[in-house]
C-alpha positions as CSV (number, residue, x, y, z in Angstrom):
1,M,57.9,-12.6,-23.0
2,L,57.4,-15.2,-20.3
3,K,58.5,-14.8,-16.7
4,V,57.6,-16.9,-13.7
5,T,58.7,-16.3,-10.1
6,G,58.5,-18.1,-6.8
7,V,56.8,-21.2,-8.0
8,H,56.1,-23.6,-5.1
9,K,54.2,-26.9,-5.3
10,A,53.7,-29.7,-2.8
11,F,51.8,-33.0,-2.9
12,G,50.8,-33.6,0.7
13,K,54.0,-33.2,2.8
14,N,56.2,-33.8,-0.2
15,E,57.5,-30.4,-1.4
16,I,58.3,-30.7,-5.1
17,L,59.0,-27.1,-6.0
18,K,60.6,-24.7,-3.6
19,G,60.6,-21.4,-5.3
20,V,61.5,-21.7,-9.0
21,D,62.1,-18.7,-11.2
22,L,62.5,-18.6,-15.0
23,T,62.6,-16.0,-17.7
24,V,62.1,-16.8,-21.4
25,N,62.6,-14.4,-24.2
26,K,61.1,-14.7,-27.7
27,G,63.0,-17.2,-29.8
28,D,64.7,-18.8,-26.8
29,V,65.1,-22.6,-26.5
30,V,65.2,-23.3,-22.8
31,V,66.3,-26.8,-21.8
32,I,65.6,-28.0,-18.3
33,L,67.8,-30.8,-17.1
34,G,67.9,-32.7,-13.8
35,P,67.7,-36.1,-12.1
36,S,64.4,-37.9,-11.7
37,G,62.3,-36.3,-9.0
38,S,63.9,-32.9,-9.3
39,G,60.6,-31.2,-10.1
40,K,61.2,-30.5,-13.8
41,T,57.9,-32.0,-15.1
42,T,55.9,-30.6,-12.3
43,F,57.3,-27.1,-13.0
44,L,56.4,-27.4,-16.7
45,R,52.9,-28.5,-15.9
46,T,52.3,-25.6,-13.6
47,L,53.1,-23.2,-16.5
48,A,50.3,-24.8,-18.5
49,F,48.0,-25.0,-15.5
50,L,48.0,-28.8,-15.8
51,E,49.0,-28.7,-12.1
52,T,47.9,-25.8,-9.8
53,A,50.9,-24.3,-8.0
54,D,50.7,-23.5,-4.3
55,K,52.5,-20.1,-4.9
56,G,54.0,-18.3,-7.8
57,E,53.4,-15.5,-10.3
58,L,53.3,-15.6,-14.1
59,E,53.8,-12.8,-16.6
60,F,53.1,-13.9,-20.2
61,D,53.2,-10.9,-22.5
62,D,50.2,-8.8,-21.3
63,I,48.9,-11.5,-18.9
64,K,49.8,-11.2,-15.3
65,T,48.4,-13.7,-12.9
66,S,48.9,-15.9,-9.8
67,L,49.7,-19.5,-10.6
68,S,47.8,-20.6,-7.5
69,N,44.4,-18.9,-8.1
70,A,44.1,-17.8,-11.7
71,G,40.5,-17.5,-13.1
72,K,39.2,-19.8,-15.9
73,K,39.5,-17.1,-18.5
74,T,43.1,-16.4,-17.6
75,I,43.9,-20.1,-17.8
76,L,42.3,-20.3,-21.2
77,D,44.2,-17.3,-22.4
78,V,47.5,-18.8,-21.3
79,R,46.7,-22.1,-22.9
80,R,45.8,-20.4,-26.2
81,K,49.2,-18.8,-26.2
82,S,51.0,-22.0,-25.6
83,G,51.3,-25.6,-26.9
84,F,52.1,-28.7,-24.8
85,V,53.8,-31.9,-26.0
86,Y,53.3,-34.8,-23.6
87,Q,55.6,-37.7,-22.7
88,N,53.1,-40.3,-23.9
89,Y,51.7,-38.6,-27.0
90,N,48.2,-38.2,-25.6
91,L,46.5,-38.8,-28.9
92,F,42.9,-39.9,-29.4
93,N,43.0,-43.5,-30.6
94,N,39.7,-43.2,-32.4
95,K,40.9,-40.3,-34.5
96,T,43.3,-40.1,-37.4
97,A,46.5,-38.1,-37.3
98,L,44.8,-35.3,-39.2
99,E,41.8,-35.4,-36.9
100,N,44.0,-35.3,-33.8
101,V,45.8,-32.2,-35.2
102,M,42.5,-30.5,-36.2
103,L,40.7,-31.1,-32.9
104,P,42.1,-28.2,-30.9
105,L,41.7,-25.9,-33.8
106,V,38.1,-26.7,-34.3
107,A,37.0,-27.3,-30.7
108,A,39.1,-24.7,-28.8
109,R,39.8,-22.0,-31.5
110,K,36.5,-22.4,-33.4
111,V,38.4,-22.5,-36.7
112,P,36.2,-23.5,-39.6
113,K,36.8,-27.2,-40.6
114,E,38.2,-26.6,-44.0
115,E,40.7,-24.0,-42.7
116,A,41.5,-26.3,-39.8
117,R,42.2,-29.1,-42.3
118,R,44.6,-26.9,-44.3
119,I,46.4,-25.8,-41.1
120,A,46.6,-29.4,-39.8
121,E,48.0,-30.7,-43.1
122,E,50.6,-27.9,-43.1
123,A,51.6,-28.9,-39.5
124,L,51.8,-32.6,-40.4
125,S,54.0,-31.7,-43.5
126,K,56.3,-29.8,-41.2
127,V,56.9,-32.9,-39.1
128,G,57.2,-35.2,-42.2
129,L,53.9,-37.1,-41.8
130,L,51.5,-35.6,-44.3
131,E,51.4,-38.9,-46.2
132,R,50.2,-40.6,-43.0
133,K,47.5,-38.1,-42.2
134,D,44.7,-40.8,-42.4
135,F,46.5,-43.3,-40.2
136,Y,45.2,-44.0,-36.7
137,P,47.7,-43.9,-33.7
138,S,47.7,-47.7,-33.6
139,Q,49.1,-47.7,-37.2
140,L,51.9,-45.3,-36.3
141,S,55.2,-45.9,-34.5
142,G,55.9,-44.2,-31.2
143,G,58.1,-41.7,-32.9
144,Q,55.4,-40.9,-35.5
145,Q,52.8,-40.6,-32.8
146,Q,55.0,-38.1,-30.9
147,R,55.5,-36.2,-34.2
148,V,51.7,-36.0,-34.5
149,G,51.7,-34.6,-31.0
150,I,54.2,-31.9,-32.0
151,A,52.2,-31.1,-35.1
152,R,49.1,-30.6,-32.9
153,A,51.0,-28.3,-30.5
154,V,52.4,-26.1,-33.3
155,A,49.3,-26.0,-35.5
156,T,47.7,-23.3,-33.3
157,K,50.9,-21.2,-33.8
158,P,51.5,-20.7,-30.0
159,D,53.9,-18.2,-28.6
160,V,55.7,-20.9,-26.7
161,V,55.8,-24.7,-27.0
162,L,56.3,-26.8,-23.8
163,F,57.9,-30.2,-24.2
164,D,57.6,-32.7,-21.3
165,E,60.4,-35.2,-22.0
166,P,59.2,-35.8,-25.5
167,T,61.5,-38.8,-26.1
168,S,61.3,-40.6,-22.8
169,A,58.6,-43.1,-23.9
170,L,60.4,-43.9,-27.2
171,D,62.6,-46.8,-28.2
172,P,66.2,-45.6,-28.6
173,E,66.1,-45.9,-32.4
174,L,63.1,-43.6,-32.6
175,V,64.5,-40.7,-30.5
176,G,66.5,-39.1,-33.4
177,E,63.5,-38.5,-35.6
178,V,61.6,-36.6,-32.9
179,L,64.7,-34.6,-31.8
180,N,65.3,-33.6,-35.5
181,V,61.7,-32.2,-35.7
182,I,62.4,-30.2,-32.5
183,K,65.7,-28.9,-33.9
184,N,64.0,-27.8,-37.0
185,L,61.5,-25.8,-35.0
186,A,64.4,-24.2,-33.1
187,R,66.0,-23.2,-36.3
188,E,62.7,-21.5,-37.4
189,G,62.8,-19.4,-34.2
190,T,60.1,-21.3,-32.2
191,T,60.2,-20.3,-28.5
192,M,60.4,-23.5,-26.5
193,I,60.9,-24.9,-23.0
194,V,62.1,-28.5,-23.2
195,V,62.4,-30.9,-20.3
196,T,64.7,-33.6,-21.4
197,H,67.6,-35.9,-20.6
198,E,69.1,-35.5,-24.0
199,I,72.5,-33.8,-23.3
200,A,73.7,-33.6,-26.9
201,F,70.5,-32.1,-28.0
202,A,70.6,-29.5,-25.3
203,E,74.1,-28.6,-26.2
204,E,73.2,-28.2,-29.8
205,V,70.0,-26.1,-29.6
206,A,69.6,-24.5,-26.2
207,T,70.0,-20.8,-25.7
208,Q,69.6,-21.4,-22.0
209,V,70.2,-24.5,-19.9
210,V,68.6,-24.8,-16.5
211,F,69.7,-27.5,-14.1
212,M,67.2,-28.4,-11.4
213,D,67.6,-30.6,-8.3
214,G,65.5,-31.0,-5.2
215,G,62.8,-28.6,-6.4
216,V,65.1,-25.6,-7.0
217,V,67.2,-24.2,-9.8
218,V,70.7,-25.1,-8.9
219,E,72.4,-23.4,-11.9
220,K,71.5,-21.9,-15.3
221,G,73.4,-20.4,-18.2
222,T,74.3,-20.9,-21.8
223,S,75.0,-24.5,-23.0
224,D,78.7,-23.6,-23.0
225,E,78.7,-22.2,-19.5
226,L,76.7,-25.0,-18.0
227,F,78.3,-28.0,-19.8
228,Y,81.9,-26.8,-19.9
229,H,82.2,-24.3,-17.1
230,P,79.7,-25.3,-14.4
231,K,80.0,-23.4,-11.1
232,E,78.0,-25.5,-8.7
233,E,79.3,-28.8,-7.3
234,R,75.9,-30.5,-7.7
235,T,75.9,-29.6,-11.4
236,K,79.4,-31.0,-11.8
237,Q,78.3,-34.3,-10.1
238,F,75.2,-34.6,-12.3
239,L,77.1,-34.0,-15.6
240,E,79.9,-36.3,-14.7
241,R,77.5,-39.1,-14.0
242,V,75.4,-38.5,-17.1
243,L,78.3,-37.9,-19.5
244,K,80.0,-41.0,-18.3
245,R,76.9,-43.0,-19.0
246,V,76.7,-41.5,-22.5
247,E,80.3,-42.2,-23.1
248,Y,79.8,-45.8,-22.0
249,V,76.8,-46.3,-24.3
250,I,78.7,-44.9,-27.2
């Protein structure tokens, strides 16, 4: 369904991605883990052309393109087949929850307003926020704003949804409500790539876990393989540090 190979990206002399490969099949939930600065978010953003890679090839169903010099039509085609959930919600403050979800349907997909309203209400219902459809972002908690962001991403019925650390900006008590929405999407068979630090979530829903460090994929496998039988020393070090921290918090 989705295959990227040889993704490179540098900012000035700082090489962030050093040849990343990833294959995602329909229905997969791919979780990307790694320490801060490992290149996770930059990699995800190159897939949506929010950052332009220096090198790399993308195959997305019938689309085949370079990630470094794709044309505007190709970029638009890729974006129409994917949804993106940002760290910091990225909602329009002057629009209600319903209007935020409707906007890409009306503006980008040219869906008639009444149909867009129906689709948006269905998406808000899916994330448990239909009763707050007329609320503005300032009237919603961080968790609710992120759930609106998820509704916006899934309303267009994309082939794959990309999540960029969807709980990183939330207070700890709000993390669960957002993760539960993502878990429900996974149970429905939504294809997803999720950059996150949530180990328990990854263990529960991931069909593939990818560990990145230093701009490369160090190791990947099923959640059982990566969390209980890691092969690479760097993976073991990361998990030991993270799991000890989780154990301490508990």
